[in-house]
C-alpha positions as CSV (number, residue, x, y, z in Angstrom):
1,X,-21.7,-19.2,55.1
2,X,-24.1,-20.4,58.4
3,X,-22.5,-18.9,61.5
4,X,-21.4,-21.6,63.7
5,X,-21.8,-19.4,66.6
6,X,-25.6,-18.5,66.1
7,X,-26.5,-21.2,64.2
8,X,-29.2,-18.9,62.6
9,X,-27.6,-16.3,60.5
10,X,-25.8,-16.1,57.1
11,X,-22.5,-14.0,56.7
12,X,-21.9,-11.5,54.6
13,X,-18.3,-9.6,53.5
14,X,-18.2,-6.3,55.9
15,X,-15.9,-5.0,58.4
16,X,-14.3,-5.6,62.1
17,X,-12.3,-4.3,64.8
18,X,-9.6,-6.7,65.9
19,X,-8.4,-6.6,69.5
20,X,-4.9,-8.9,70.7
21,X,-3.9,-9.1,74.1
22,X,-0.7,-11.0,75.2
23,X,2.1,-10.3,77.4
24,X,1.1,-7.1,78.8
25,X,1.0,-6.0,75.1
26,X,-2.9,-5.1,73.4
27,X,-3.1,-4.4,69.8
28,X,-6.7,-3.2,68.4
29,X,-6.8,-3.1,65.0
30,X,-10.2,-1.2,63.1
31,X,-11.7,-2.0,59.8
32,X,-10.9,-5.3,59.2
33,X,-12.6,-7.2,56.2
34,X,-14.2,-10.4,57.5
35,X,-17.6,-12.6,56.7
36,X,-19.8,-10.9,59.6
37,X,-22.9,-12.5,60.3
38,X,-26.0,-10.7,59.9
39,X,-27.6,-12.0,62.7
40,X,-25.5,-11.9,65.8
41,X,-22.3,-10.1,64.0
42,X,-19.8,-12.4,64.8
43,X,-16.4,-11.7,62.2
44,X,-14.0,-14.3,60.6
45,X,-11.4,-13.5,59.0
46,X,-9.9,-15.5,56.5
47,X,-6.3,-17.3,56.7
48,X,-4.3,-14.6,54.9
49,X,-5.9,-11.2,57.5
50,X,-5.4,-13.9,60.3
51,X,-1.3,-14.1,59.3
52,X,-1.3,-10.4,58.8
53,X,-3.3,-9.4,62.1
54,X,-0.5,-12.1,63.9
55,X,2.7,-10.3,62.1
56,X,1.3,-6.9,63.2
57,X,0.8,-8.0,66.6
58,X,4.8,-9.3,66.8
59,X,6.2,-6.5,65.2
60,X,3.9,-4.4,68.3
61,X,5.6,-6.2,70.9
62,X,9.4,-6.6,69.8
63,X,8.7,-2.7,69.4
64,X,7.9,-1.9,73.3
65,X,4.6,-1.1,72.3
66,X,2.1,-1.2,75.5
67,X,-1.2,-0.2,73.5
68,X,-1.2,0.5,69.7
69,X,-4.7,1.2,67.9
70,X,-3.9,1.1,63.8
71,X,-6.2,1.1,60.6
72,X,-5.8,-1.7,58.6
73,X,-4.4,-1.1,55.2
74,X,-3.3,-4.3,54.0
75,X,-0.7,-6.7,53.6
76,X,2.8,-6.0,54.9
77,X,3.8,-8.6,51.8
78,X,5.3,-10.6,54.8
């Protein structure tokens, strides 16, 4: 797909790091599968991956964790 940010590059399958922050909680998830622009590096995750990332962020916040760095290992099935 054409990158909506730079409008020049095409995206290719790759991996990215996603950082989520809310209410004093910071969650960094590395090696997230994404479509990455070959020109500017902007990354796009699909809907199911985004859902999984948000679920993990909520789970982290409920556990009382302030900062966490994790490796993406696929879905938890929730």
